[in-house]
Structures are given as C-alpha cells and as structure tokens.
PLY file of the C-alpha trace (Angstrom):
ply
format ascii 1.0
element vertex 247
property float x
property float y
property float z
element edge 246
property int vertex1
property int vertex2
end_header
-0.02 0.00 0.01
1.30 3.43 -0.96
0.12 6.54 0.98
0.64 10.27 0.59
-0.84 13.06 2.66
-0.55 16.78 3.27
-2.34 19.53 5.14
-1.80 23.26 4.74
-3.25 26.39 6.29
-3.65 28.09 2.85
-3.00 31.74 2.16
-5.98 33.47 3.75
-6.55 31.72 7.09
-4.68 32.33 10.33
-4.89 28.76 11.60
-5.47 25.34 10.11
-8.84 23.95 11.25
-8.41 20.82 9.08
-7.12 17.54 10.49
-6.25 14.14 9.12
-5.70 10.57 10.25
-3.45 8.12 8.38
-3.28 4.52 9.75
-1.91 2.26 6.98
-1.57 -0.66 9.32
-5.34 -0.51 9.96
-6.19 0.38 6.36
-8.02 3.45 7.67
-7.72 7.04 6.54
-9.73 10.18 7.33
-9.86 13.96 6.91
-11.95 16.57 8.68
-12.70 20.26 8.31
-13.68 22.06 11.49
-16.02 25.00 11.79
-16.56 27.41 14.67
-15.33 30.69 16.08
-11.80 31.33 17.52
-9.94 28.01 17.35
-13.01 25.85 17.99
-13.02 24.39 14.50
-9.48 23.13 15.08
-10.64 21.51 18.33
-13.62 19.86 16.63
-11.69 18.38 13.73
-8.84 17.15 15.92
-11.30 15.68 18.40
-12.89 13.76 15.56
-9.61 12.31 14.34
-8.47 11.45 17.87
-11.85 9.96 18.57
-11.68 7.68 15.52
-8.31 6.41 16.57
-9.53 5.75 20.12
-12.66 3.97 18.82
-10.46 1.72 16.63
-8.28 0.82 19.62
-11.34 -0.07 21.75
-13.19 -1.79 18.89
-10.73 -3.66 16.64
-11.82 -3.41 13.02
-10.30 -6.75 12.04
-13.52 -8.58 12.90
-15.36 -7.02 9.97
-12.47 -7.68 7.61
-12.71 -11.40 8.34
-16.43 -11.70 7.66
-17.92 -13.09 4.48
-18.58 -10.52 1.84
-22.36 -10.61 2.07
-22.24 -9.67 5.78
-19.23 -7.38 5.70
-20.89 -4.26 4.31
-23.62 -4.21 6.97
-21.02 -4.77 9.68
-19.01 -1.79 8.57
-22.08 0.38 8.27
-22.99 -0.45 11.86
-19.38 0.02 12.98
-19.02 3.49 11.55
-22.53 4.53 12.67
-21.52 3.72 16.29
-18.22 5.51 15.74
-19.81 8.69 14.38
-22.45 8.64 17.10
-19.76 8.63 19.77
-17.78 11.36 17.94
-20.88 13.52 17.73
-21.59 13.09 21.43
-18.04 13.87 22.47
-17.80 17.00 20.32
-21.08 18.34 21.66
-19.98 17.52 25.22
-16.77 19.53 24.78
-18.69 22.44 23.24
-21.22 22.47 26.10
-18.46 22.27 28.75
-16.56 25.24 27.36
-18.72 28.21 26.27
-15.97 29.59 24.06
-16.40 26.42 21.89
-20.16 26.73 21.64
-21.33 25.80 18.14
-18.22 24.06 16.97
-18.59 21.23 14.53
-16.63 19.41 11.85
-17.05 17.57 8.59
-15.50 14.11 8.31
-14.85 11.55 5.59
-13.40 8.14 6.58
-12.17 5.38 4.22
-11.37 1.81 5.24
-9.49 -0.15 2.59
-9.47 -3.86 3.16
-8.43 -6.45 0.54
-10.61 -5.67 -2.54
-13.28 -3.60 -0.73
-13.50 0.11 0.12
-15.90 1.35 2.79
-16.55 5.06 3.17
-18.46 7.13 5.67
-18.92 10.89 5.39
-20.73 13.84 6.90
-20.42 17.39 5.53
-18.60 18.36 2.34
-15.24 16.68 2.68
-15.03 14.25 -0.19
-13.79 10.85 -1.34
-12.76 10.25 -4.97
-11.48 7.29 -6.88
-9.15 7.63 -9.82
-9.33 4.53 -12.04
-8.02 3.96 -15.57
-7.45 7.70 -16.03
-10.92 8.74 -14.91
-12.14 10.33 -11.65
-15.33 9.58 -9.84
-16.66 11.34 -6.75
-17.69 8.66 -4.34
-19.45 10.74 -1.72
-22.24 13.25 -1.86
-21.76 16.65 -0.23
-24.06 17.66 2.59
-24.23 21.30 1.65
-26.65 23.99 0.62
-25.44 24.18 -3.01
-25.33 20.38 -3.36
-28.98 20.23 -2.44
-29.71 22.88 -5.11
-27.76 20.94 -7.68
-29.67 17.70 -6.84
-33.01 19.46 -7.44
-31.85 21.00 -10.71
-31.88 24.57 -9.33
-28.16 25.00 -9.91
-25.64 23.46 -12.31
-22.36 22.17 -10.93
-20.58 25.09 -12.61
-22.94 27.65 -10.99
-22.53 25.89 -7.62
-18.75 26.50 -7.69
-19.33 30.30 -7.77
-22.33 30.47 -5.46
-21.89 32.81 -2.46
-23.17 30.12 -0.09
-21.08 27.25 -1.49
-19.33 26.73 1.84
-22.57 26.29 3.84
-22.81 22.73 5.07
-26.08 21.11 6.09
-24.70 18.23 8.19
-21.66 18.05 10.51
-20.40 16.25 13.60
-21.41 18.28 16.65
-24.04 20.32 14.84
-27.11 18.38 15.96
-27.98 15.95 18.77
-27.80 13.06 16.24
-25.23 12.60 13.47
-26.50 11.54 10.04
-23.58 10.17 8.05
-23.83 8.43 4.72
-22.26 5.05 3.98
-20.80 3.60 0.78
-19.04 0.45 -0.31
-17.09 -0.18 -3.47
-14.94 -2.84 -5.12
-11.40 -1.69 -5.74
-9.01 -2.80 -8.43
-5.26 -2.89 -8.73
-3.96 0.58 -9.63
-6.97 2.44 -8.16
-6.07 5.57 -6.21
-8.39 6.83 -3.48
-8.31 10.49 -2.57
-9.81 12.15 0.46
-9.90 15.92 0.63
-11.45 18.95 2.26
-13.20 21.72 0.34
-10.01 23.75 0.36
-8.98 21.48 -2.50
-12.17 20.65 -4.42
-13.40 24.21 -4.10
-10.41 25.47 -6.07
-9.67 22.67 -8.50
-12.11 20.96 -10.82
-12.43 17.21 -10.76
-10.57 17.02 -14.04
-7.67 19.04 -12.64
-7.52 16.83 -9.56
-7.56 13.73 -11.84
-4.66 14.99 -14.00
-2.47 15.71 -11.02
-3.25 12.39 -9.25
-2.51 10.29 -12.34
0.47 12.39 -13.36
2.83 11.37 -10.52
3.95 7.95 -9.22
4.91 9.25 -5.79
1.79 10.00 -3.77
3.50 12.47 -1.51
4.42 14.45 -4.64
0.77 14.14 -5.73
-0.42 15.61 -2.46
2.16 18.39 -2.52
1.17 19.36 -6.05
-2.51 19.38 -5.21
-1.97 21.67 -2.24
0.41 23.95 -4.13
-2.06 24.31 -7.01
-4.92 25.19 -4.64
-2.65 27.83 -3.08
-1.73 29.18 -6.48
-5.47 29.78 -7.00
-5.43 32.00 -3.90
-5.56 29.43 -1.11
-8.69 30.94 0.52
-9.20 27.94 2.80
-7.26 25.26 4.65
-6.31 22.39 2.36
-5.96 18.73 3.28
-5.50 15.67 1.12
-4.82 11.99 1.67
-4.13 9.72 -1.33
-3.93 5.92 -1.10
-3.09 3.21 -3.63
-3.57 -0.44 -2.68
0 1
1 2
2 3
3 4
4 5
5 6
6 7
7 8
8 9
9 10
10 11
11 12
12 13
13 14
14 15
15 16
16 17
17 18
18 19
19 20
20 21
21 22
22 23
23 24
24 25
25 26
26 27
27 28
28 29
29 30
30 31
31 32
32 33
33 34
34 35
35 36
36 37
37 38
38 39
39 40
40 41
41 42
42 43
43 44
44 45
45 46
46 47
47 48
48 49
49 50
50 51
51 52
52 53
53 54
54 55
55 56
56 57
57 58
58 59
59 60
60 61
61 62
62 63
63 64
64 65
65 66
66 67
67 68
68 69
69 70
70 71
71 72
72 73
73 74
74 75
75 76
76 77
77 78
78 79
79 80
80 81
81 82
82 83
83 84
84 85
85 86
86 87
87 88
88 89
89 90
90 91
91 92
92 93
93 94
94 95
95 96
96 97
97 98
98 99
99 100
100 101
101 102
102 103
103 104
104 105
105 106
106 107
107 108
108 109
109 110
110 111
111 112
112 113
113 114
114 115
115 116
116 117
117 118
118 119
119 120
120 121
121 122
122 123
123 124
124 125
125 126
126 127
127 128
128 129
129 130
130 131
131 132
132 133
133 134
134 135
135 136
136 137
137 138
138 139
139 140
140 141
141 142
142 143
143 144
144 145
145 146
146 147
147 148
148 149
149 150
150 151
151 152
152 153
153 154
154 155
155 156
156 157
157 158
158 159
159 160
160 161
161 162
162 163
163 164
164 165
165 166
166 167
167 168
168 169
169 170
170 171
171 172
172 173
173 174
174 175
175 176
176 177
177 178
178 179
179 180
180 181
181 182
182 183
183 184
184 185
185 186
186 187
187 188
188 189
189 190
190 191
191 192
192 193
193 194
194 195
195 196
196 197
197 198
198 199
199 200
200 201
201 202
202 203
203 204
204 205
205 206
206 207
207 208
208 209
209 210
210 211
211 212
212 213
213 214
214 215
215 216
216 217
217 218
218 219
219 220
220 221
221 222
222 223
223 224
224 225
225 226
226 227
227 228
228 229
229 230
230 231
231 232
232 233
233 234
234 235
235 236
236 237
237 238
238 239
239 240
240 241
241 242
242 243
243 244
244 245
245 246
C-alpha cells in the first residue's frame, strides 16, 4: 500500500482547522474540516480524528475484515454509525463544557480499505474520490446547501462552484444531537487511487484538474504536494488537506 498526505493552512486563514488521520496498518484514513469561532473548528476536527483512533483501539476493526462478503458491508455500516455517534456526542460535550467552543462542529470523511473492498463514511462536504483507468469519480455526496440545489436542478455544478453560499454545510459532527452520516461500499481494483480531501482542494480545483495531478505522478506524497500547491496558487482561501492511497 502506498500513501501520501498533506495539510496546509492556505494563504488566507490564520490557523489550520483541518485535520487528518493516516493509519496504513489498519487500512483506515480520514480527513476533517472544522467550523466554529476562534480556534473551535480546530478543536472539533482534531477531536474527531483522535476519537476515531480511540474507537479503533477499543473496537478492533479486524472482525469485519474477516467476515464473509455478504455480511461485511452491513457490519461496517454499523461500525461506523456507532463511531460517528460517539464522535458527535463527544464533540457536543466539549462544546457544552466550554462556552468559548459553543457551536463548533466538523465535517469528516473516513475510508477503510481492506483487501478488494473500500468502505466510506462521510458527513459534511469533505469528499472521497477514486481515480481509475485515467478517470475520476466522486464517491461521496456533499451535505451542503449548494449540493441540495444541484440535486434538485436549481443550480448546475458550474454555478454551484461560484455560489456565495457554496461553503454552507447542512450536516456536521457536533451540529445536531444526532449525527447523520452516509455510507458507501465499493470494489477496488489494482492501480486504483483513493483521494480524500477537504473543500479547500475541491473548491479551487475541478475534478478534471484533480484527476490529472493524481494520475500524473507515481509518488503519492508528490501528488499531495502538487494538489496543495495548485490550490494555493489559486489563492488558497481555505485550509487544504489531502490523503491519497493506492492499494
């Protein structure tokens, strides 16, 4: 397994409220984008990543990997639902215990890559992509105001990229009493590259631009560096985080 990752504050923000988790030994990878005043977004995103790692330690993921295929998908859905429910509870508890962190929340996208299967859980607008045979496919759906407008035909994808409320998310960990993540499972093939990223990347680069960079380099750390640098060249208005994995 080859892995590359990078996170960057960008050119307009004072602090980096993104966070990432890279656990190749577990086959698990995640990114998060925190929201909230002061440094609360940073606390929310880091709490989510620390919480996932702690949940893995207390609840070994190997059990699901050993199950038969027809049962495995449901097991992982239940596993990550429990994980996100605990993350949501913990983030809300921290916010309620410290008034300065009131209202903090975070997006999260988590990928588990085991043998020939990929399981993804997401909430918010951090994304997962797969680059296969020179093509890119967005695997997750954004939980955002503009994504809802696109799904109803009120906006085109091109119009959504320039919409003044394009950064408004509709779901996040810590935002509500109950978390509502989505779950996906996919078959993976040799040579596939899985990319996780925050909107600091996909808000500045088109899917086609992301594809060309990912398939243009063998070294995944160089891929991640070039993705971040390109987003910064576009102005870097937001924090930028990417994780790229090839089985």
